[in-house]
N, C-alpha and C positions, 0 to 999 in steps of 0.2 A: 665395319666391326661385325664378326660373325656371332650371332645368337643360337645357341642350342635349341633344337625341338626335341622334346622328349616325350615318352610315353605318360599321359597323365594317370592318375588314380581312376581305376575301372570300375569301382565298386565294391560292396562288401563280398568278400571270399573270392574276388576275381584278381588274380596275378599275372596272367598272362593274355595275349591277344595276338591275332594274325593281322598282318597288314594287308588290307584288302586293296586298296588303290591309291596311287599318289594323284592327287587332284591337281597339281601344278607340275610343271617340268622345271630343271635348273635353268636360271635364267629368267624365268618370267616372274612378273611382278605381282605382289601379293600386298593386300590390305592387312591393317590391323585386325586381327581376330577373323580373318576369312580362312575357312577350311583348306587345309593343304594337303591331309592324308586322311583316309577312312581307315579305322581298325574295327576287326571283327572279333567280339568276344563270344563267350559260351551262350549269351542271352541277346545281345544288342549289338547293333553297328555304333561306333563312336566316331566322330569327325574330330580331328585335331587342329585347332586354330593357330594361325600364326601369332606368336608372340609380339612382333613388331611389323610396321610397315616398311617394305623394302623389296628385295629380289631372292627367290628361292636359291641357296647355294648349292649344297651337296646334299644328295641322298644317299644316306649310309645303310639302308636296309631294303631290299628289293620285296616287291609285291611278293606275298605268298609266305614270308619267312614268319617265324614266331618271334615276340618279343615280350619282355616283362616290364612291369610298372617302373617309370624311371630310367629305362633303356634310351640311348640316343638313337634318334630317328634320322635326322639332318640338320642342316643350319640355314638361317636366313641372315642375308646381308642387310644389315640395318642401315636406313638412311640412304640407300642406293636409289636413284630416281628410277621411275617408271620407264623412262626411255632408256635406261641403262641395259635393258635385256634386248635392245636392237643390235648392238655390235656384238653381242654375245654369240647369236647363231653364225653370223658371217665369221667370227674366229673360229669356230669349229669346223666350218666349210672349208677355209683358206688353205690350212696345212695339206689339203688334197693335192693342189697345183704343183706345189714345189717338188712333188716327189719325181716330177719328170723333168729331164734336163732341156727339153726342148720348148719353145714358146708355143707351138702349136697345140701340143696337148694341154698346156696351161690354159689355154682358151677354151678348150672344150669342157672342162669341168664347170666353168662359170655357167654357161646356160643350164647345165644338169642341175647345179645348184639352184639357180633362179626358178628352174621348173619344179625342183622340190618344194619350195615354197607354197607355190599355188596348190600343189598337191595336198599339203597338210593344212594350208590356210581354212579350208573350210570347215575342218574339225576345229581348229582354233578359234575362229571368228564365232561358229555356233556354241562354242563353249561347252557343248555336248559331250563330245569325245575328250576334251581336255581336262574338263572338270564334272564329270558324272556324279550325281548324287547316289548314295549308298542304293537307294532304292532302285533308281533308273539302271545303275550298274547290274544289279540283280536280276532285274526284268531282261537286259540285254543277255545276260549268260544264260538265263532260263529258256529263252526263244531263240537264241543264235543268231541274234541281229548285229550286223555290222553297224555301230554307230555312226560312222562317217558317211554312211549313205542315207541316212535319215535326217531330214531337215527338223530341227528344233522350232518348236512353237512358245516356248518359254520366254522369260525375260531375258533380253539380250541375245535372243536366239538359242537359249540353252535347250537341251532335250529333256522333256518330262516324260514320265512313265507311260502316259497315254499316247505319246508320239511312238513308242516303242512298241506298245500293245497293238497300234494301228498298224505299224510295220508287220507285225508278226500276223495279224490278220490277213493283210494283203499278201504277204508271203504263203500264207496258207491256202489262199484263195486261188492261186494260180502256180501250185507245185509242178506242173507238167512241163511248162517251158524251162524253167531253171533246171531240173533233172535232166531234160533232153540236151540242153547245152552243157552241163557238167559232165555227164556220163561219157560221151564220145571222146572227151578230152582226157579222160583218166583211163577208163576201160571200156570194152566192148560190151561185156556182159552186164546185165541189170546189177545194180548195186546192192549190197548187203552191209550198210555201213553201221558202225559203232562210234560212239563218242564218250569218251572219258573225261569227266569233270569232279575234280576234288571236291569232296564234302565240306560244306562251309562249317565253322566252328560251332554253329547254332544247330546245324543238322546232325553233327556228331554227338552234340550234348543230348538233342532230343532222342536220338536212338540209344545212348547209353542210359538215361534215365527211365524210359519206356522198357527196357530189357530189364533193368534193375527193380522196376516195379513188380515185373512177372515173377523174377526169381527170389525176391525178398518178401513180398506181400502174398497172404492167402487170398486171393481175389476171386470174388464171386459177384454174379450179378442178378438182380431181380428187376422184374418188368411189371407194367401196368399200363393201361390206356386211359387217356383223358378226354372227355367230353369239352371240347372248346366253345362251346355255343355261347355259355355266359361272357367269357371274357372278350370274343369277338364282338358280341353286341355292346358291351361296354366300351370296348375301343372305336367302334362304329360311332357310338353315340356322343363320345366326349373328344374324339380325335382334335376336331378343328378347335375347340375352345382349349385344350391342353396345349396345343402347340402355340396358339395365340398368345397365351397367358406365360407360358415358360419357355417358349422359343425352341422347343425340341418336339420330336414326334414321339407319340405314345405307342410303344412296341410291346410284344409279348414278353420280352426279357425281364423287364420290370416286374410284371406279374409273378414269372417264376423265381426271381430272386428274393421277392418278399414273401412268397410261398416257401422257399427254401428257409429263409430265415425263421420262419414260424417252426418248420419242422425241427430245425437243429435247435432251437430253444428247448422244445419238448424231448427231443432225443439226444442230449449232450455229447453221446459217444460217437454221432456221425460228424461232429465238428471237432473232434479231439485228434490226437496225433500220440505216435509210440517215439519215445526218446529212450533210447536204452531199455532199461527195464521199468522205465516208467511211464505211465499213461498222463499226458497233458491235456487238461480240459480248457477251453477258452469261454469266457464270458462275452466274447463279442465275434461278429462273424464278418470276416474279410473273404469276400467271393473272388476267386480267379475266374475271368470269363475268357474262354478260349476264342481267339480270334485268328485269322489266316494274314499271314505276313507274306510278302514276295518269297521270302526264303525258308517258310516252314510255319507251323503252329506256335503261336506265343500266347502266353496266359497273363495279361496285365490284371492288376488287383484292385477291386473295388472296395476300399476300405471302409469299415463300420457300415456294412450295407444294411444292418438291422436297424440303423438310425437314420438312414437317409429316406427321403421321400420318393414316390415314384418319379419326379421330375429329376431329382437328384442322381438315381441309378441310371435313367436314360442319358444324361448329359455324361456321366462318366464313361458308359459304355460307348457313347458316340465319339467322343474324344479320344479314347482308346483306339478303336478302329480306325480313325484317321489317322493317328499317329503309327499306328501299324502298318498301314497301306504306305506311308510315306517313310518308312524306316526310322522314324523318329522316337521310338519308345527309349526310356532310360532304364537303368538299373532300378531305380527306386519304384518305377512303374510295375517291375516284376517281381518285386521282393515279398517274400511272406505270402499270406494266403491260407485260409482254413477248409475251403470248400471250393469245388470247381464246377461251373456249368458249361457244358459244351453243346453246341447247338448244330448238328450234323442235318437239321432240316433244311437249311438255308441252301445245301447243295443237293437236296432231294433224296437224303437217306430215309429209308421206313423204319429201320430199326437196327441198333448197333450194341456192342459190348465195350462202353469206354474204359480206358484204362486209367487208375488214379494217379494224380499229379504228386509223388512224394515229395514231403513227408507226409501229405494230406491223406486220409483215409477213406474218403468217398469222392465220387464225381457223379454229377446228374447228368443223363444226356437226354438231349431233345430232339426230335425228329419232324418230318414233314406231317402237315394236316393233310388230310383227305376225308372226302365222304364216304361214310361206311353204315351199312344198315346195322341198327342195335335194337335191343328190346326194351321199350319204355311203357310201364303200366300195361304189361301184357301185349302191347302192339309192336310190330316192327317198323321203325322209323330211320331216317337217314340223318346222320348227325356228324358235325367236322370233328374227326378223331386224331388223337395223337399218341402214338407209343413214346412212353418214357421210359427211361432205366436208369438204376441206381448201382453202379459198381462200388464195391467195399472190400476194405479189408477185413477178413473174417476173424483175425487175430484179435481185434479190438471191438467189432461191431458184430454182434449176433445177428441172425437170420430175422428174429422177431423184431428186433430194432429197426433193421434196414426196410423191411416190409411195412412197419408202423410209419418210419419218416416218409416213405414214398406214397404211401397211401394219404399221409397229412397233406401232401404236396397236391395230390390229385383232388382231395375235397375242397382246398383252399382255391385251386383253378376253376374247378366246376361250381363254386361258390363263392366267388370273390368277397362276399359281406364279411366272411371268416377271417380275412385280412384286416378289416377295420375294427372288429370286435375281439381279436385275438383268441380265435376258438381253432 
């Protein structure tokens, strides 16, 4: 019996998606709840599981096509034995020989068909090419790697993201031989190649939202610098005990998150939003933490950050970072947020003007720490300094409020005791 596979509910305000990749081929066995197709929405990648155990039947929507919630994607043949997919492949190959009237040509396609099986077998056996996860597939597209040429080290020989990155590094380390072999076969002159890759739905959404923020908000950025000596000393002193007790490393993000909560409570406008002709003030702080995912920047939300401990914040950020790298963030992870922290320092950025994440009204940008000469008590000394930036919507936040909020964050980082006594 054929069971329909439909587009599931994708989340609040999300009504359509793009078919990213079919993880199974028609005739292949599928287990109950095994992912058979991945969908890309504006925010996350969603894997659609098989509703029953059986064999994948028809594929009704091709990769790259747009589908809406409830649309029919394909079918699964319920109750068909796993071995049932063995005769399916020969059945598709055998119609070729009867096209000839003679016996000799009929025998020729048989070896060709037999040869075709080993050619595709490594991909099927490794399960990497046949069923790439969304994160691996994105890495393959980004680095231009042929998955059939990479040996998987994951479970059952599946390709992992690390396998693809290692292959990409190996490819980059020896570009000359590949270019030498390819250029004479194609053209004699040195190549000036171009590659066109369709933007993912996530990248399209990022582009639209960032451009919308520039067009609709009155963006302005204020800067300050922070002496990181006290936080670095506290982290060095307590990091081992902290990790032993809480099972998570003590990082700088929890300090800045707590300092931001302190500033947002003192300056409510920085934690507010414009909705129509009204200003909505929040008595809670949901911090969107910008993290890098394989296909773009995403901002999962640490909810009620003002009520969480340092350990709670570090655990939440660590979990989001792992899920982002694996392409496993959900719509619920991304929804909401009243303020954003973006740490460009992990990539070596010295200074930037971050763009707000609508409908939020402000974003804090962190940057790299470097030793710089500063004046303390009339003397020039070397201190680990960081530039911090607060971009804000001037329609709702005045300059005085923005500068005060950033100064509050600076003071809390330079004297972490303020975080304990709410000062």
